[in-house]
Backbone bond lengths (Angstrom), bond angles and torsions (degrees), N, CA, C in turn:
res aa  C-N    CA-C-N  psi(-1)  N-CA   C-N-CA  omega(-1)  CA-C   N-CA-C  phi
1 M - - - 1.465 - - 1.519 108.92 -
2 G 1.338 117.57 132.24 1.447 121.44 -178.53 1.517 111.64 -83.78
3 V 1.332 114.74 -177.67 1.454 120.96 178.26 1.522 108.62 -81.59
4 A 1.323 116.23 133.68 1.463 120.16 -178.34 1.523 110.42 -65.94
5 L 1.322 115.05 140.34 1.451 120.98 177.83 1.528 109.28 -73.63
6 R 1.325 116.28 135.91 1.464 121.53 -175.31 1.531 111.24 -95.90
7 V 1.312 115.62 141.55 1.461 122.59 173.39 1.526 107.47 -112.43
8 I 1.338 115.85 122.48 1.469 121.20 -168.56 1.525 110.81 -127.16
9 P 1.318 118.68 112.45 1.465 119.70 169.43 1.534 109.75 -73.42
10 C 1.327 116.48 139.43 1.457 121.77 177.33 1.523 109.08 -111.85
11 L 1.309 116.00 129.48 1.461 121.56 -178.97 1.528 108.46 -114.03
12 D 1.333 116.37 106.91 1.462 122.06 175.36 1.518 107.82 -79.89
13 V 1.332 116.44 122.19 1.466 121.06 -172.89 1.523 110.15 -113.84
14 D 1.334 115.62 128.70 1.463 122.20 177.29 1.519 107.60 -137.49
15 G 1.323 115.92 118.80 1.458 119.62 -179.92 1.510 113.42 63.19
16 G 1.319 116.89 30.05 1.451 120.75 177.35 1.516 114.65 83.82
17 R 1.345 117.93 5.75 1.456 122.32 178.79 1.519 109.61 -123.14
18 V 1.348 116.24 151.14 1.457 120.77 174.05 1.529 108.22 -80.24
19 V 1.333 115.96 132.40 1.461 121.36 178.92 1.519 108.78 -129.20
20 K 1.342 115.67 159.27 1.461 119.69 175.68 1.512 109.36 -155.43
21 G 1.344 115.47 138.02 1.452 121.34 177.49 1.512 110.23 -139.14
22 V 1.325 115.71 -157.36 1.457 122.83 176.18 1.518 107.47 -116.42
23 N 1.348 116.02 125.60 1.460 121.23 -175.83 1.524 111.42 53.54
24 F 1.338 116.36 36.18 1.459 124.11 177.33 1.536 112.34 66.62
25 R 1.358 118.00 21.57 1.460 121.16 177.57 1.527 109.03 -124.13
26 D 1.339 115.08 165.85 1.471 121.79 178.42 1.525 110.84 53.04
27 L 1.329 114.71 56.50 1.459 120.71 -173.89 1.531 111.67 -71.10
28 R 1.342 115.56 137.68 1.459 122.65 175.90 1.520 109.20 -114.89
29 D 1.321 115.62 146.21 1.460 120.50 177.23 1.523 109.68 -71.43
30 A 1.342 115.29 133.92 1.463 119.41 -178.95 1.523 112.64 -123.93
31 G 1.344 117.57 6.02 1.450 118.51 173.11 1.520 115.04 121.92
32 D 1.324 114.92 -175.15 1.460 122.83 179.58 1.526 109.74 -80.77
33 P 1.335 118.51 130.33 1.467 119.47 -174.12 1.524 114.07 -63.24
34 V 1.308 117.49 -39.93 1.463 119.14 -177.11 1.523 110.59 -71.16
35 E 1.328 116.83 -39.36 1.470 119.87 177.56 1.524 110.87 -63.82
36 L 1.338 116.71 -42.87 1.461 119.55 178.59 1.524 111.09 -65.04
37 A 1.331 116.68 -43.01 1.467 120.16 -179.60 1.520 110.77 -60.81
38 A 1.332 116.73 -42.90 1.466 120.32 179.27 1.533 110.98 -63.45
39 R 1.336 116.20 -38.56 1.461 119.78 178.01 1.525 111.46 -64.23
40 Y 1.325 115.70 -43.86 1.466 119.20 -179.76 1.523 111.17 -66.86
41 D 1.305 117.34 -34.79 1.466 120.74 175.92 1.529 109.51 -60.19
42 E 1.327 116.49 -46.39 1.463 120.86 179.18 1.528 111.62 -64.38
43 E 1.330 116.97 -32.28 1.469 120.86 -176.00 1.531 113.03 -83.42
44 G 1.343 116.71 -3.02 1.448 118.54 173.79 1.516 116.27 105.79
45 A 1.339 118.28 15.02 1.464 119.91 175.62 1.525 109.38 -59.21
46 D 1.325 116.11 143.68 1.461 120.38 179.20 1.520 112.07 -86.45
47 E 1.310 116.46 -27.61 1.458 123.16 175.14 1.526 106.98 -151.37
48 I 1.333 115.89 166.79 1.454 122.55 173.08 1.528 107.18 -126.97
49 T 1.328 116.91 135.86 1.457 121.12 174.83 1.517 109.62 -117.69
50 F 1.329 116.13 127.71 1.459 122.78 172.05 1.521 108.15 -106.18
51 L 1.320 116.51 135.82 1.460 121.14 176.97 1.514 109.37 -127.81
52 D 1.335 116.63 119.77 1.461 122.41 175.91 1.527 107.84 -78.42
53 V 1.342 116.90 104.00 1.462 119.20 -175.09 1.519 112.66 -81.66
54 S 1.333 117.43 -13.63 1.468 118.53 174.68 1.517 110.67 -82.79
55 A 1.335 116.62 -29.43 1.469 123.55 175.58 1.519 111.82 51.35
56 S 1.321 116.96 37.92 1.461 121.97 178.20 1.517 109.55 -108.11
57 A 1.336 116.12 171.67 1.464 119.85 177.18 1.528 110.25 -60.95
58 A 1.329 116.58 -40.28 1.463 120.09 177.00 1.519 110.64 -64.84
59 G 1.334 115.74 -38.20 1.458 119.86 178.13 1.507 111.97 -63.52
60 R 1.340 116.58 -40.65 1.470 119.41 179.14 1.520 110.83 -63.28
61 A 1.330 116.63 -40.00 1.461 119.84 178.19 1.524 110.25 -62.69
62 T 1.333 116.27 -41.23 1.462 120.44 177.03 1.524 110.70 -62.65
63 M 1.338 116.33 -41.37 1.458 119.82 -177.87 1.527 111.90 -67.64
64 V 1.318 117.08 -33.26 1.471 119.64 174.85 1.525 109.38 -60.41
65 E 1.328 115.78 -44.74 1.459 120.00 179.01 1.529 111.17 -64.17
66 V 1.338 116.80 -43.10 1.465 120.89 178.91 1.523 110.37 -61.41
67 A 1.341 116.94 -43.71 1.464 120.74 179.26 1.526 110.93 -62.15
68 E 1.332 116.07 -43.13 1.467 119.51 179.94 1.520 111.34 -62.31
69 R 1.324 116.70 -45.85 1.465 120.44 -179.68 1.527 111.21 -65.88
70 S 1.326 116.20 -39.63 1.468 120.01 -178.13 1.519 111.58 -68.85
71 A 1.329 116.49 -39.81 1.461 120.44 -177.56 1.524 111.68 -60.76
72 D 1.333 116.68 -25.17 1.464 120.51 178.09 1.529 112.50 -79.79
73 Q 1.335 116.74 -14.60 1.461 119.62 -171.22 1.529 114.85 -120.36
74 I 1.335 118.02 -20.74 1.459 118.80 -177.19 1.524 110.19 -115.86
75 F 1.316 115.63 156.11 1.460 120.30 -170.60 1.526 112.06 -125.96
76 V 1.338 116.28 17.69 1.458 121.45 174.34 1.526 107.91 -113.67
77 P 1.335 117.52 160.77 1.474 119.44 -179.36 1.523 112.17 -57.72
78 L 1.315 114.22 142.55 1.460 122.49 -177.29 1.528 109.47 -119.61
79 T 1.335 116.21 124.59 1.463 122.15 175.13 1.521 108.78 -109.67
80 V 1.333 116.06 135.34 1.462 121.10 177.68 1.521 108.29 -123.10
81 G 1.327 117.10 131.49 1.454 121.66 178.49 1.514 110.94 -140.47
82 G 1.325 115.30 173.42 1.457 121.39 -179.36 1.510 111.31 99.21
83 G 1.314 117.12 114.60 1.454 120.66 177.11 1.518 115.19 75.38
84 I 1.316 118.01 13.31 1.461 121.66 177.61 1.532 107.70 -81.80
85 R 1.328 116.60 113.35 1.460 120.12 -171.41 1.520 114.42 -119.96
86 S 1.316 117.87 -4.86 1.465 119.41 -174.10 1.518 110.56 -154.98
87 V 1.332 115.16 165.62 1.455 121.49 173.65 1.528 109.58 -59.37
88 E 1.324 116.13 -35.63 1.466 120.31 -179.49 1.523 111.31 -66.16
89 D 1.333 117.01 -37.98 1.468 119.82 175.89 1.523 110.90 -61.55
90 V 1.332 116.26 -41.30 1.464 120.68 178.29 1.526 109.93 -61.99
91 D 1.319 115.85 -46.94 1.460 120.50 -179.89 1.528 110.79 -57.75
92 R 1.318 116.15 -42.50 1.462 120.83 -179.24 1.531 110.94 -62.79
93 M 1.319 117.21 -43.28 1.461 120.23 -179.01 1.530 111.75 -68.99
94 L 1.320 116.88 -40.01 1.462 119.34 178.98 1.523 110.65 -65.14
95 R 1.314 116.78 -39.74 1.473 120.29 177.93 1.525 111.78 -66.43
96 A 1.339 115.79 -28.44 1.468 120.26 179.42 1.521 112.24 -75.86
97 G 1.350 116.64 -16.26 1.458 119.24 177.32 1.508 115.43 128.03
98 A 1.340 117.71 -3.98 1.458 119.39 176.67 1.526 109.81 -68.51
99 D 1.329 116.43 146.07 1.463 121.90 174.68 1.524 111.33 -93.19
100 K 1.344 115.43 -30.49 1.456 121.52 179.15 1.519 109.05 -140.62
101 V 1.333 114.87 158.39 1.457 120.65 -179.30 1.520 108.54 -129.98
102 G 1.333 116.42 136.26 1.449 121.69 177.77 1.512 111.57 -98.70
103 V 1.323 116.74 137.26 1.462 121.47 175.61 1.521 108.83 -123.03
104 N 1.335 115.14 150.52 1.451 119.93 -178.22 1.522 109.51 -146.68
105 T 1.323 117.70 -90.74 1.463 122.34 -171.48 1.524 112.35 -57.87
106 A 1.326 117.55 -43.85 1.468 119.88 -177.44 1.520 111.71 -64.46
107 A 1.337 117.16 -33.15 1.468 120.45 179.47 1.525 111.03 -71.78
108 I 1.334 117.37 -30.78 1.459 119.84 177.05 1.521 109.99 -67.14
109 A 1.337 116.00 -40.68 1.460 120.34 178.19 1.527 111.55 -70.22
110 D 1.318 117.34 -30.34 1.468 122.31 -176.31 1.528 108.32 -144.02
111 P 1.334 117.88 81.87 1.471 120.40 -176.51 1.530 113.70 -56.01
112 D 1.326 117.48 -28.72 1.467 119.47 -179.65 1.520 112.08 -64.36
113 L 1.342 117.42 -15.81 1.463 120.24 175.29 1.524 110.56 -56.90
114 I 1.329 117.12 -36.68 1.467 121.00 178.36 1.523 110.10 -59.25
115 R 1.331 115.80 -48.24 1.468 120.01 -179.27 1.529 111.08 -63.08
116 R 1.334 117.10 -43.07 1.470 120.33 -178.00 1.526 111.44 -63.49
117 I 1.337 116.60 -41.23 1.465 119.44 178.49 1.526 110.44 -66.07
118 A 1.336 116.69 -45.58 1.465 120.11 -178.93 1.520 111.29 -64.01
119 D 1.326 116.82 -39.07 1.462 119.70 179.60 1.517 111.81 -64.41
120 R 1.318 117.13 -37.59 1.466 119.58 -176.43 1.526 112.87 -81.98
121 F 1.342 116.69 -41.05 1.466 119.35 -171.21 1.523 114.20 -113.33
122 G 1.329 117.29 -13.43 1.458 121.35 -175.63 1.520 111.55 97.44
123 S 1.314 115.64 145.96 1.461 120.40 -178.49 1.521 112.57 -60.82
124 Q 1.326 117.24 -26.54 1.466 120.08 -173.95 1.528 112.42 -64.60
125 V 1.339 118.26 -18.10 1.469 119.62 -179.01 1.520 112.18 -94.23
126 L 1.336 118.42 -4.77 1.460 120.86 -168.59 1.531 112.33 -111.24
127 V 1.323 115.49 117.36 1.458 122.93 175.04 1.527 107.71 -107.99
128 L 1.327 116.95 121.62 1.453 120.66 174.89 1.524 108.53 -89.57
129 S 1.325 116.24 113.33 1.460 121.21 178.32 1.524 108.61 -86.34
130 V 1.314 116.21 123.32 1.464 122.27 179.12 1.529 107.76 -115.13
131 D 1.331 115.94 102.59 1.460 121.39 175.48 1.524 107.03 -89.74
132 A 1.316 117.27 107.54 1.465 121.43 -170.63 1.519 111.71 -124.11
133 R 1.330 114.97 154.09 1.465 121.62 176.39 1.518 108.48 -147.00
134 R 1.309 115.50 166.64 1.454 119.27 171.89 1.524 109.62 -67.03
135 C 1.312 116.27 144.14 1.457 120.92 -170.65 1.528 111.82 -57.62
136 Q 1.330 114.34 140.74 1.461 122.53 178.68 1.524 109.61 -135.05
137 D 1.330 115.47 171.88 1.465 122.64 169.76 1.522 113.23 55.04
138 G 1.325 115.84 37.99 1.450 119.67 175.58 1.510 115.95 81.29
139 V 1.332 117.32 -1.34 1.470 120.61 177.95 1.526 108.68 -76.42
140 V 1.325 115.85 135.38 1.466 121.55 177.22 1.521 107.96 -128.17
141 T 1.322 117.21 125.40 1.462 121.40 177.52 1.520 108.87 -125.16
142 P 1.330 118.17 158.23 1.473 120.42 -179.30 1.523 113.84 -56.76
143 S 1.322 117.06 -37.75 1.470 119.33 -177.53 1.521 112.78 -85.41
144 G 1.316 116.75 -17.62 1.459 120.34 -174.27 1.511 114.00 89.61
145 Y 1.342 117.60 -0.65 1.458 122.92 178.08 1.527 109.35 -115.46
146 Q 1.321 115.86 141.49 1.458 120.25 174.80 1.518 109.80 -119.13
147 V 1.315 114.97 154.18 1.458 121.95 176.08 1.522 109.03 -81.43
148 T 1.326 116.73 145.17 1.455 121.63 172.42 1.527 109.14 -119.36
149 T 1.324 115.14 160.40 1.465 121.16 178.51 1.523 109.17 -129.68
150 H 1.335 114.35 176.05 1.464 121.42 176.60 1.529 111.36 53.85
151 G 1.332 115.46 51.63 1.454 120.66 177.43 1.509 113.43 66.02
152 G 1.337 115.78 31.59 1.449 120.43 177.81 1.513 114.81 83.32
153 R 1.338 117.47 2.61 1.463 120.25 -176.56 1.525 112.83 -80.64
154 R 1.337 117.71 -20.70 1.459 120.21 -177.63 1.523 110.18 -126.81
155 G 1.322 115.98 123.71 1.449 120.48 174.14 1.517 110.32 -87.07
156 V 1.318 117.11 144.63 1.460 121.69 177.57 1.524 109.09 -124.39
157 D 1.316 114.83 158.94 1.465 120.99 -178.24 1.527 109.03 -84.27
158 L 1.324 114.77 71.06 1.458 121.62 -176.74 1.517 108.13 -144.16
159 D 1.311 116.58 125.20 1.457 122.11 -178.65 1.524 109.87 -70.42
160 A 1.327 116.75 125.99 1.459 120.77 -174.55 1.520 112.54 -66.11
161 V 1.317 117.69 -38.92 1.462 120.64 -179.17 1.528 110.05 -69.03
162 E 1.331 116.56 -43.68 1.468 119.74 179.04 1.526 110.77 -65.59
163 W 1.325 117.09 -34.59 1.466 120.70 178.42 1.534 110.44 -65.91
164 A 1.318 117.27 -40.94 1.459 119.90 176.87 1.531 110.86 -62.33
165 K 1.327 116.67 -41.04 1.469 120.73 177.91 1.524 111.08 -63.29
166 L 1.336 117.15 -42.60 1.462 120.08 179.39 1.524 110.18 -65.95
167 G 1.333 116.87 -40.17 1.462 119.90 177.84 1.512 111.63 -58.51
168 Q 1.330 117.11 -41.70 1.461 120.43 176.06 1.513 111.10 -61.79
169 A 1.328 117.59 -43.60 1.463 121.68 -178.17 1.526 111.50 -65.08
170 L 1.326 117.10 -32.43 1.464 121.12 -177.24 1.524 112.71 -83.20
171 G 1.342 117.94 -12.97 1.455 119.09 173.84 1.513 116.88 122.24
172 A 1.326 118.25 8.19 1.471 118.86 175.77 1.525 109.89 -60.67
173 G 1.326 115.88 147.33 1.455 119.85 -179.35 1.505 114.09 -95.30
174 E 1.340 116.91 -24.18 1.459 122.95 178.79 1.521 108.70 -148.86
175 I 1.320 115.73 159.25 1.456 122.19 172.60 1.525 108.25 -117.15
176 L 1.320 115.96 124.19 1.458 121.73 171.36 1.521 106.79 -100.99
177 L 1.331 116.41 106.79 1.459 122.04 -175.75 1.521 109.22 -99.36
178 N 1.327 115.34 110.31 1.456 120.51 -178.96 1.521 109.55 -111.18
179 S 1.316 116.42 119.66 1.459 121.28 176.75 1.517 109.59 -80.33
180 M 1.331 116.65 112.59 1.453 120.02 179.88 1.525 111.56 -71.63
181 D 1.321 117.30 -25.07 1.465 120.03 176.39 1.526 110.95 -67.82
182 A 1.318 116.47 -34.17 1.464 120.92 -175.39 1.521 113.44 -97.11
183 D 1.336 117.79 -15.41 1.463 122.11 -170.98 1.528 112.17 -52.79
184 G 1.329 115.58 123.43 1.453 121.89 175.40 1.516 115.65 76.15
185 T 1.337 117.72 -0.10 1.463 120.37 -175.57 1.517 113.23 -83.09
186 T 1.342 117.54 -20.78 1.468 125.55 -174.68 1.524 112.18 58.23
187 G 1.340 116.82 25.07 1.456 120.90 178.75 1.512 114.42 -95.84
188 G 1.337 116.53 4.82 1.464 120.60 -179.67 1.511 111.92 110.33
189 F 1.332 115.60 152.69 1.464 121.39 176.62 1.529 110.11 -65.40
190 D 1.329 116.22 154.91 1.466 121.23 175.35 1.527 107.65 -80.70
191 L 1.299 116.25 91.23 1.464 121.23 -173.49 1.525 112.10 -69.00
192 E 1.314 117.16 -32.95 1.459 119.79 178.82 1.529 110.70 -64.21
193 M 1.316 116.29 -47.02 1.462 120.05 177.52 1.524 110.68 -62.68
194 L 1.323 116.48 -43.97 1.460 121.35 179.38 1.521 110.92 -58.55
195 R 1.317 116.62 -44.23 1.460 121.44 -179.81 1.530 111.18 -63.80
196 D 1.322 117.10 -41.44 1.463 120.75 -178.37 1.525 111.67 -66.68
197 V 1.330 116.89 -39.46 1.468 119.34 178.16 1.524 110.33 -72.75
198 R 1.331 116.78 -37.18 1.478 120.21 178.49 1.521 111.31 -59.02
199 R 1.318 117.19 -38.14 1.462 120.96 178.99 1.521 112.11 -67.43
200 A 1.336 116.73 -23.66 1.461 120.78 -171.55 1.523 113.47 -95.02
201 V 1.339 118.45 -22.92 1.463 120.76 -175.56 1.516 110.94 -128.90
202 D 1.328 114.86 153.67 1.461 121.84 177.89 1.519 112.57 -102.35
203 L 1.327 116.79 -7.68 1.456 120.96 -177.01 1.530 110.96 -68.72
204 P 1.333 116.89 158.43 1.460 118.93 168.75 1.523 109.79 -54.62
205 L 1.336 116.20 134.95 1.457 122.43 -173.23 1.524 108.99 -121.24
206 I 1.330 115.42 123.74 1.464 122.04 -179.76 1.528 108.09 -102.84
207 A 1.332 116.87 123.23 1.456 121.86 178.41 1.520 109.64 -88.16
208 S 1.334 115.86 133.10 1.461 120.82 -178.50 1.520 109.93 -143.94
209 G 1.331 115.40 146.12 1.448 120.54 173.37 1.514 113.51 102.81
210 G 1.352 117.03 103.72 1.448 119.92 170.02 1.507 117.23 111.84
211 A 1.331 119.09 -3.49 1.466 119.63 -176.51 1.521 111.12 -63.65
212 G 1.344 115.70 134.75 1.455 120.30 177.59 1.513 114.23 -136.82
213 R 1.353 116.26 -27.38 1.463 122.00 -176.77 1.519 109.77 -133.13
214 P 1.331 118.88 158.53 1.459 119.90 176.39 1.524 112.52 -54.89
215 S 1.322 117.08 -36.30 1.463 120.14 -179.02 1.525 112.76 -64.71
216 D 1.333 117.15 -24.79 1.466 119.71 177.45 1.537 110.68 -65.51
217 F 1.322 116.03 -39.01 1.460 120.18 179.04 1.527 110.44 -68.16
218 V 1.312 116.03 -39.28 1.466 120.62 177.71 1.523 110.22 -62.55
219 A 1.328 117.08 -42.96 1.463 120.99 179.84 1.521 111.31 -62.37
220 A 1.334 117.20 -40.99 1.465 120.27 179.15 1.519 110.94 -65.17
221 A 1.328 116.23 -43.08 1.462 119.94 178.73 1.522 110.73 -62.66
222 S 1.315 116.73 -40.86 1.460 121.01 -179.42 1.518 112.19 -69.71
223 T 1.323 116.39 -20.49 1.466 121.55 179.25 1.522 111.69 -86.98
224 G 1.325 117.18 -10.80 1.458 119.53 175.51 1.506 116.33 124.48
225 A 1.328 118.08 3.57 1.459 119.79 177.62 1.524 110.26 -69.12
226 D 1.330 115.75 139.67 1.460 122.01 174.62 1.522 111.36 -91.53
227 A 1.338 115.37 -17.20 1.460 121.73 178.19 1.522 107.75 -151.23
228 V 1.325 115.82 153.26 1.461 121.41 178.54 1.520 108.26 -125.36
229 L 1.323 115.30 133.20 1.457 121.28 -173.66 1.519 108.91 -123.41
230 A 1.330 116.61 140.37 1.460 121.15 178.57 1.519 109.23 -151.63
231 A 1.328 114.14 163.33 1.457 119.90 -177.26 1.517 111.42 -128.93
232 S 1.329 117.01 -74.89 1.464 120.23 -168.61 1.525 113.10 -61.42
233 V 1.320 118.76 -36.82 1.473 119.24 -178.34 1.523 111.59 -64.23
234 F 1.338 116.88 -29.02 1.460 120.69 175.90 1.536 110.87 -82.91
235 H 1.338 116.03 -45.79 1.464 119.17 -175.29 1.523 112.80 -61.07
236 F 1.339 116.79 -37.76 1.453 120.77 -173.33 1.522 112.85 -103.28
237 G 1.349 116.51 15.99 1.450 121.14 170.51 1.510 116.38 74.75
238 V 1.327 117.83 16.05 1.465 120.71 178.11 1.525 110.02 -68.48
239 L 1.333 115.71 -42.38 1.460 121.90 178.85 1.520 109.31 -135.43
240 T 1.327 114.92 155.70 1.460 120.45 170.88 1.522 109.06 -107.21
241 I 1.302 115.16 160.11 1.466 119.82 177.25 1.526 109.86 -61.14
242 R 1.327 117.35 -37.01 1.459 120.45 -179.95 1.524 110.97 -64.83
243 Q 1.312 118.36 -39.86 1.465 120.29 177.15 1.526 111.19 -60.10
244 V 1.316 115.65 -42.17 1.471 119.83 179.76 1.525 109.89 -65.36
245 K 1.311 116.91 -45.25 1.467 119.75 -178.72 1.535 111.35 -66.14
246 D 1.316 116.42 -37.79 1.466 119.16 178.11 1.528 110.36 -63.25
247 A 1.328 116.70 -40.87 1.468 120.21 179.57 1.521 110.88 -66.16
248 L 1.321 116.89 -41.25 1.462 120.75 178.14 1.528 111.12 -63.50
249 A 1.326 115.85 -44.86 1.469 119.94 -179.85 1.525 111.13 -64.42
250 A 1.332 116.87 -39.91 1.460 120.34 179.61 1.530 111.57 -63.99
251 A 1.341 115.50 -28.18 1.466 119.74 179.08 1.524 112.48 -87.19
252 G 1.335 116.91 2.71 1.459 120.55 175.70 1.500 115.83 96.30
253 H 1.348 118.03 8.61 1.458 120.70 178.80 1.519 109.93 -91.79
254 E 1.307 115.98 138.33 1.468 119.95 179.02 1.518 109.96 -75.24
255 V 1.318 116.35 129.68 1.452 122.34 176.07 1.521 108.98 -129.85
256 R 1.315 115.44 161.62 1.473 119.69 178.25 1.527 109.83 -81.63
């Protein structure tokens, strides 16, 4: 029997509220993060991911509070990301109740941060978030994908596939691959990008960005995702977690 595929709601948090937009723009309020997390726990989510989209010192303080409140109410693993810049930030989030912590921009500036976090806490707590898009603005990479930072607002001259490989080598425990081209569009996951990263890494791979229909989740799983993550389709009642799991199970994927 294989490992069950995980379905993960993602809650983007800004100023203590869940927000969602398209390509990280035109954000709409989607509710209280702890209330939403508790609802998703009851509905069968396998994990919950919180992302601080402001990634500021004030945002981190808010996220500590959100993690503490959520840990008292939900019983599935909790990942917190956004604005994590140091081993101390990781320690603070884990003490607040997070099970895993996501890193992104700070690791690009200082890749050794991945190794330091893994050495202190173990790879199992570290999710490397890779916000990637097809190359723009004259950037050319071997894979055709570049990494972005600051919530997808800034492209950098870094190959997304090679970055995922380096993250694995440095000790990341999972890769969260978010397609910035597809994010919030509900047009489907970027299967080509997912396939290219799947070929390059052995770590558990979380597909993110673009889910709109149950069949989109099935396609991502069939392409090699170990987990599927979505936000707006869950927040605004387009799909339920049970609908997604039923579609995955009907297609032959093991779910919890």
